[in-house]
C-alpha positions as CSV (number, residue, x, y, z in Angstrom):
1,X,-4.4,-13.5,17.6
2,X,-7.0,-14.4,15.0
3,X,-6.3,-14.5,11.2
4,X,-7.7,-10.9,10.7
5,X,-5.5,-9.6,13.4
6,X,-2.6,-11.3,11.7
7,X,-3.5,-9.5,8.5
8,X,-3.6,-6.1,10.2
9,X,-0.2,-6.8,11.8
10,X,1.0,-8.1,8.3
11,X,0.2,-5.0,6.4
12,X,0.6,-2.4,9.1
13,X,4.0,-4.0,10.3
14,X,2.5,-4.2,13.9
15,X,3.0,-6.3,16.9
16,X,-0.3,-7.3,18.8
17,X,-0.1,-4.2,21.1
18,X,0.6,-1.9,18.5
19,X,-2.2,-3.1,16.4
20,X,-4.5,-2.2,19.3
21,X,-2.9,1.2,19.3
22,X,-3.7,1.7,15.6
23,X,-7.3,0.9,16.4
24,X,-7.2,3.5,19.1
25,X,-5.8,6.0,16.9
26,X,-8.8,5.0,14.5
27,X,-11.3,5.6,17.2
28,X,-9.7,8.9,18.1
29,X,-9.3,10.0,14.4
30,X,-5.6,10.5,14.4
31,X,-2.6,9.9,12.0
32,X,-0.9,6.7,12.9
33,X,1.1,6.1,9.5
34,X,2.6,8.5,7.0
35,X,3.3,7.3,3.5
36,X,6.3,9.2,2.2
37,X,7.1,9.1,-1.5
38,X,10.9,9.9,-1.1
39,X,11.6,9.7,-5.0
40,X,9.9,9.3,-8.2
41,X,12.6,7.0,-9.5
42,X,12.2,3.3,-10.1
43,X,13.7,0.7,-12.3
44,X,10.7,-1.6,-12.7
45,X,8.7,0.6,-15.4
46,X,5.2,-0.5,-14.5
47,X,2.8,0.3,-17.3
48,X,0.1,1.5,-14.8
49,X,2.3,3.2,-12.3
50,X,0.2,5.6,-10.2
51,X,3.2,7.9,-9.4
52,X,4.3,8.0,-13.2
53,X,7.6,6.8,-12.1
54,X,10.8,6.6,-14.4
55,X,14.3,5.2,-14.0
56,X,15.5,8.7,-13.2
57,X,14.3,11.3,-10.5
58,X,12.7,14.4,-11.8
59,X,10.8,16.3,-9.1
60,X,11.7,14.6,-5.7
61,X,11.8,16.2,-2.4
62,X,15.0,17.5,-0.9
63,X,16.6,15.7,2.0
64,X,15.8,18.8,4.2
65,X,12.3,18.8,3.2
66,X,11.9,15.1,4.1
67,X,13.7,15.6,7.4
68,X,11.3,18.5,8.2
69,X,8.4,16.3,7.4
70,X,9.6,13.4,9.6
71,X,10.0,16.0,12.4
72,X,6.6,17.3,11.8
73,X,5.2,13.5,11.9
74,X,7.0,12.9,15.2
75,X,5.5,16.0,16.8
76,X,1.9,14.8,15.8
77,X,2.7,11.4,17.4
78,X,2.7,9.6,14.1
79,X,4.0,6.0,14.8
80,X,5.0,4.6,11.4
81,X,6.5,5.8,8.2
82,X,5.8,3.9,5.0
83,X,8.5,4.6,2.5
84,X,7.2,4.8,-1.0
85,X,8.3,5.9,-4.5
86,X,9.1,5.2,-7.2
87,X,11.4,2.9,-5.2
88,X,12.6,4.4,-2.1
89,X,15.9,2.4,-2.1
90,X,16.8,4.2,-5.6
91,X,17.4,7.3,-3.5
92,X,21.1,7.9,-2.5
93,X,20.4,8.9,1.0
94,X,17.5,6.5,1.9
95,X,19.3,5.0,4.8
96,X,20.2,8.2,6.4
97,X,16.5,9.4,6.1
98,X,15.2,6.1,7.6
99,X,17.9,6.4,10.4
100,X,16.6,9.8,11.1
101,X,13.2,8.5,11.3
102,X,14.2,5.9,13.9
103,X,16.0,8.4,16.1
104,X,12.5,10.3,16.3
105,X,11.0,7.0,17.5
106,X,9.3,6.3,14.1
107,X,8.8,2.7,12.7
108,X,10.2,2.3,9.2
109,X,8.2,0.0,6.5
110,X,9.5,0.1,3.0
111,X,7.7,-0.4,-0.2
112,X,10.3,-1.3,-2.7
113,X,10.3,-2.8,-6.2
114,X,12.8,-5.3,-4.6
115,X,15.4,-4.8,-7.4
116,X,18.2,-3.6,-5.0
117,X,17.6,-6.3,-2.2
118,X,19.9,-8.6,-4.2
119,X,22.8,-6.4,-3.2
120,X,24.1,-7.8,0.1
121,X,25.0,-4.2,1.6
122,X,21.5,-3.0,0.7
123,X,19.8,-6.0,2.2
124,X,21.6,-5.6,5.5
125,X,20.7,-1.9,5.8
126,X,17.1,-2.6,5.0
127,X,17.2,-5.3,7.6
128,X,18.4,-2.8,10.2
129,X,16.3,0.2,9.1
130,X,13.0,-1.8,9.0
131,X,13.6,-3.5,12.6
132,X,10.1,-4.1,13.8
133,X,8.6,-3.0,10.4
134,X,7.9,-4.8,7.1
135,X,9.3,-4.9,3.7
136,X,7.1,-5.0,0.4
137,X,8.4,-6.2,-2.9
138,X,6.6,-6.0,-6.2
139,X,6.3,-9.1,-8.4
140,X,2.9,-9.1,-10.2
141,X,3.6,-12.3,-11.9
142,X,6.1,-15.4,-11.8
143,X,5.3,-15.8,-15.5
144,X,8.0,-13.9,-17.4
145,X,5.7,-13.3,-20.4
146,X,2.9,-11.8,-18.1
147,X,5.6,-9.8,-16.4
148,X,6.7,-8.3,-19.7
149,X,3.2,-7.2,-20.6
150,X,2.9,-5.3,-17.2
151,X,6.4,-3.8,-17.4
152,X,7.2,-3.1,-20.9
153,X,10.6,-1.4,-20.3
154,X,11.5,-3.8,-17.5
155,X,13.6,-7.0,-17.9
156,X,11.6,-10.3,-17.0
157,X,14.8,-11.5,-15.3
158,X,13.8,-9.0,-12.5
159,X,11.6,-11.8,-11.2
160,X,14.6,-13.9,-10.4
161,X,16.5,-11.0,-9.0
162,X,13.7,-9.8,-6.7
163,X,13.3,-13.5,-5.3
164,X,17.0,-13.6,-4.7
165,X,16.7,-10.5,-2.7
166,X,13.7,-11.9,-0.7
167,X,15.8,-15.1,0.1
168,X,18.6,-12.9,1.3
169,X,16.4,-10.9,3.8
170,X,14.9,-14.3,5.1
171,X,18.4,-15.7,5.4
172,X,19.4,-12.7,7.4
173,X,16.6,-13.2,9.8
174,X,13.7,-11.1,8.4
175,X,10.5,-12.9,9.5
176,X,8.4,-14.1,6.5
177,X,5.4,-12.4,8.2
178,X,7.2,-9.2,7.9
179,X,7.6,-9.4,4.1
180,X,5.0,-8.8,1.5
181,X,4.7,-9.3,-2.1
182,X,2.5,-6.6,-3.9
183,X,0.4,-7.1,-7.0
184,X,-1.3,-4.5,-8.8
185,X,-4.1,-6.5,-10.6
186,X,-5.0,-5.4,-14.1
187,X,-6.9,-6.7,-17.2
188,X,-3.5,-7.6,-18.7
189,X,-3.2,-10.4,-16.1
190,X,-5.5,-13.5,-16.2
191,X,-7.0,-14.1,-12.8
192,X,-5.6,-17.5,-12.8
193,X,-2.1,-16.1,-13.2
194,X,-2.5,-13.7,-10.2
195,X,-3.9,-16.5,-8.2
196,X,-0.9,-18.7,-9.1
197,X,1.4,-16.0,-8.2
198,X,-0.1,-15.4,-4.7
199,X,-0.1,-19.1,-4.1
200,X,3.5,-19.4,-5.0
201,X,4.7,-16.7,-2.6
202,X,2.7,-18.5,0.2
203,X,3.7,-21.9,-0.7
204,X,7.5,-21.2,-1.4
205,X,8.2,-18.4,1.0
206,X,5.5,-18.1,3.5
207,X,4.7,-14.6,2.3
208,X,1.3,-13.0,1.8
209,X,0.2,-10.8,-0.9
210,X,-0.9,-7.2,-0.8
211,X,-3.3,-7.2,-3.8
212,X,-3.9,-3.6,-5.1
213,X,-6.7,-2.8,-7.5
214,X,-5.8,-0.9,-10.6
215,X,-6.8,2.7,-10.5
216,X,-6.6,5.2,-13.6
217,X,-3.9,7.3,-11.9
218,X,-0.6,8.5,-13.1
219,X,0.3,6.6,-16.2
220,X,-2.7,4.3,-15.4
221,X,-4.9,7.5,-16.4
222,X,-4.0,6.8,-20.1
223,X,-5.0,3.1,-19.8
224,X,-8.7,2.8,-18.4
225,X,-9.0,-0.5,-20.1
226,X,-6.6,-1.9,-17.6
227,X,-9.4,-2.0,-15.0
228,X,-10.2,-6.0,-14.5
229,X,-13.6,-7.1,-15.0
230,X,-16.1,-8.0,-12.1
231,X,-15.7,-11.9,-12.4
232,X,-11.8,-11.7,-12.4
233,X,-11.9,-9.1,-9.4
234,X,-14.0,-11.5,-7.3
235,X,-11.9,-14.6,-8.2
236,X,-8.7,-13.0,-7.3
237,X,-9.7,-11.1,-4.2
238,X,-11.6,-14.0,-2.8
239,X,-8.6,-16.1,-3.2
240,X,-6.3,-13.3,-1.5
241,X,-8.8,-13.4,1.5
242,X,-8.5,-17.1,1.8
243,X,-4.8,-17.3,1.5
244,X,-4.1,-14.4,3.8
245,X,-6.9,-14.7,6.4
246,X,-8.2,-18.2,6.3
247,X,-11.6,-19.6,5.3
248,X,-14.5,-17.9,7.3
249,X,-12.7,-14.6,8.1
250,X,-14.3,-11.3,7.1
251,X,-13.5,-10.2,3.5
252,X,-11.7,-7.1,2.7
253,X,-13.3,-7.1,-0.7
254,X,-11.2,-5.1,-3.2
255,X,-9.2,-3.3,-0.7
256,X,-5.5,-3.5,-0.1
257,X,-5.5,-3.2,3.5
258,X,-8.2,-2.9,6.3
259,X,-9.9,0.4,7.2
260,X,-7.7,0.8,10.4
261,X,-4.8,1.3,8.1
262,X,-6.4,3.5,5.5
263,X,-8.3,5.4,8.3
264,X,-5.1,6.5,10.3
265,X,-2.9,7.3,7.2
266,X,-1.9,10.1,4.9
267,X,0.5,10.4,1.9
268,X,3.0,13.0,1.0
269,X,3.8,12.6,-2.7
270,X,7.2,13.2,-4.2
271,X,6.1,16.7,-5.4
272,X,5.2,17.4,-1.7
273,X,1.3,17.2,-2.1
274,X,-0.5,15.9,1.0
275,X,-3.2,13.4,0.1
276,X,-5.5,10.8,1.7
277,X,-3.8,7.9,-0.4
278,X,-0.9,7.4,-2.6
279,X,-3.5,6.4,-5.4
280,X,-5.4,9.6,-4.8
281,X,-3.0,12.2,-6.4
282,X,-5.0,15.3,-5.7
283,X,-3.6,17.1,-2.6
284,X,-5.1,19.3,0.1
285,X,-1.9,21.1,0.5
286,X,1.8,21.1,-0.3
287,X,4.6,20.8,2.3
288,X,6.9,22.9,0.0
289,X,4.4,25.8,0.7
290,X,3.0,24.9,4.2
291,X,4.4,22.8,7.0
292,X,2.9,19.4,7.1
293,X,1.5,19.9,10.7
294,X,-0.5,22.9,9.5
295,X,-2.0,21.0,6.6
296,X,-2.9,18.2,8.9
297,X,-4.5,20.5,11.4
298,X,-6.7,22.1,8.6
299,X,-7.6,18.9,6.6
300,X,-7.1,16.0,9.0
301,X,-10.9,14.8,8.6
302,X,-10.5,14.7,4.7
303,X,-7.3,12.8,4.8
304,X,-8.5,10.0,7.3
305,X,-12.0,10.0,6.0
306,X,-13.3,10.7,9.5
307,X,-16.9,10.9,8.1
308,X,-16.6,6.9,7.8
309,X,-15.2,5.9,11.1
310,X,-18.5,5.0,12.4
311,X,-19.9,1.9,10.5
312,X,-23.4,3.3,10.6
313,X,-22.2,6.4,8.7
314,X,-20.6,4.4,5.9
315,X,-22.6,4.8,2.5
316,X,-25.3,2.2,1.9
317,X,-25.0,-0.9,1.6
318,X,-21.7,-0.8,3.4
319,X,-23.3,0.4,6.5
320,X,-25.1,-2.8,7.1
321,X,-22.5,-5.1,5.5
322,X,-21.4,-8.1,7.7
323,X,-17.7,-7.3,6.7
324,X,-17.8,-3.5,7.8
325,X,-15.9,-4.4,11.1
326,X,-12.6,-4.2,9.1
327,X,-13.6,-3.2,5.4
328,X,-15.0,0.0,4.2
329,X,-14.2,-0.4,0.5
330,X,-11.3,1.2,-1.3
331,X,-11.2,4.9,-1.1
332,X,-9.2,5.3,-4.1
333,X,-11.5,3.2,-6.1
334,X,-14.5,5.1,-5.0
335,X,-12.7,8.4,-5.7
336,X,-11.6,7.4,-9.3
337,X,-14.5,5.3,-10.4
338,X,-17.3,6.9,-8.4
339,X,-16.1,10.5,-8.1
340,X,-16.5,10.7,-4.2
341,X,-13.6,9.4,-2.0
342,X,-16.3,8.8,0.8
343,X,-18.7,7.1,-1.4
344,X,-19.3,3.3,-2.1
345,X,-16.7,1.3,-3.8
346,X,-18.0,0.4,-7.3
347,X,-15.3,-2.4,-7.7
348,X,-16.8,-4.3,-4.5
349,X,-18.7,-7.5,-5.7
350,X,-20.6,-7.5,-2.4
351,X,-22.2,-4.3,-3.3
352,X,-23.0,-5.5,-6.7
353,X,-24.5,-8.7,-5.4
354,X,-26.7,-6.9,-3.1
355,X,-27.9,-4.6,-5.9
356,X,-28.6,-7.6,-8.1
357,X,-30.4,-9.4,-5.3
358,X,-32.7,-6.3,-4.7
359,X,-33.5,-5.7,-8.2
């Protein structure tokens, strides 16, 4: 398995055979993974939170609504549920819902702040619920001062707490290649600090980084100046590529994950809206009004960006980029910064370099 395949397995929580299955779903233009925002509650208080989370839940889906959503996902032969929030572990019945998903044959992946993983009983249940899947935690910076800028209502001691939780998962047998640290890169964080954080997780824990580009959604819509500059973006994402995938591998540019994940995935927000991505908050329907399976039937192409599944149909210059076997640019950035979810990604330095060279 090559370095790029390792990355796909990494962020899709997939074994080698399942990674090939996801590529087949991509070719067949089907949903492989469903992101479910099970709550809008989170204790980390990220300044830029795309979901606008607060410590207390305000508008989350009911347990019956989520169970019905999981039933619909299983009927569509969705293979994996990515539990988002807020922090999915802040919900009281999180384990029951994930257990229901498992009875339906669905793989659980958990994107958590990581704050509750330091509780032994929570760590044990997360380990059980995510058997075969991955766990993502969220530490933007190992520097308490930088962390405090990014989480003004949070406690910088959270860094130590989350690391202790990760250590607990590792000690209980969760493989390091099934744990991710997530960074949302903003202008408040020096490129050198983001790079140091990614290197720390790889060096100390053997854990890769999911590097998310800031987008002006949710709370972030009030802070457009948080968008990092071109130089900083290139430095941080090129180092992400090197650390995660090795020298010489295709670049993912300023994407979080590869196109096979983005092109086989949909999101249901905590308000019930069905969207192409958790960072694109505008929905094509709402499960509180219409069953999820019916929304998918009517809007599947829009949700999975089916118009881009053939590399030759990608917008120029992506259609002739040497990295387009795995990358198609961040669809959320294309939407928020360019106005078209199927358009070119204006945060991609490869596009910018080509434009300068052709000028």
